[in-house]
C-alpha positions, -999 to +999 in steps of 0.1 A: -146-132+016-167-153-008-150-137-038-116-145-023-127-181-018-141-183-053-109-168-067-087-192-047-107-221-060-103-209-095-066-206-089-063-240-075-083-254-104-058-238-128-029-251-107-044-286-107-050-284-144-014-273-150-001-301-127-020-326-148-007-312-181+028-312-167+024-348-155+011-359-189+040-341-207+065-357-183+049-391-188+050-387-225+087-377-224+094-407-202+076-430-226+096-415-255+128-419-235+119-455-227+112-462-264+145-447-274+163-466-247+147-499-258+156-492-294+192-486-284+193-518-263+178-539-291+202-524-316+232-532-293+220-567-287+216-572-325+250-558-332+266-581-305+248-611-320+260-603-355+295-598-341+294-631-323+282-649-356+311-633-375+336-643-349+323-679-349+326-679-387+361-666-386+370-692-359+355-720-380+374-708-411+406-706-391+401-742-377+393-754-412+425-737-425+446-753-397+432-788-403+439-784-441+475-775-434+478-802-408+465-829-433+491-820-459 
């Protein structure tokens, strides 16, 4: 009886240890996934910002072009 209890305790210790290891691995993977997601979001925002700047420049050049032709 005592041996079975001791064995079950050892088994539960191993299970608890594996559960902790799995939780750490999952947390690490989630952190990695969050970092990758944040990088993608930042890259997308940066690209959208650059696109907006380019569109504003094109619009400004177009307006300048129109005003030049209107003045003539």
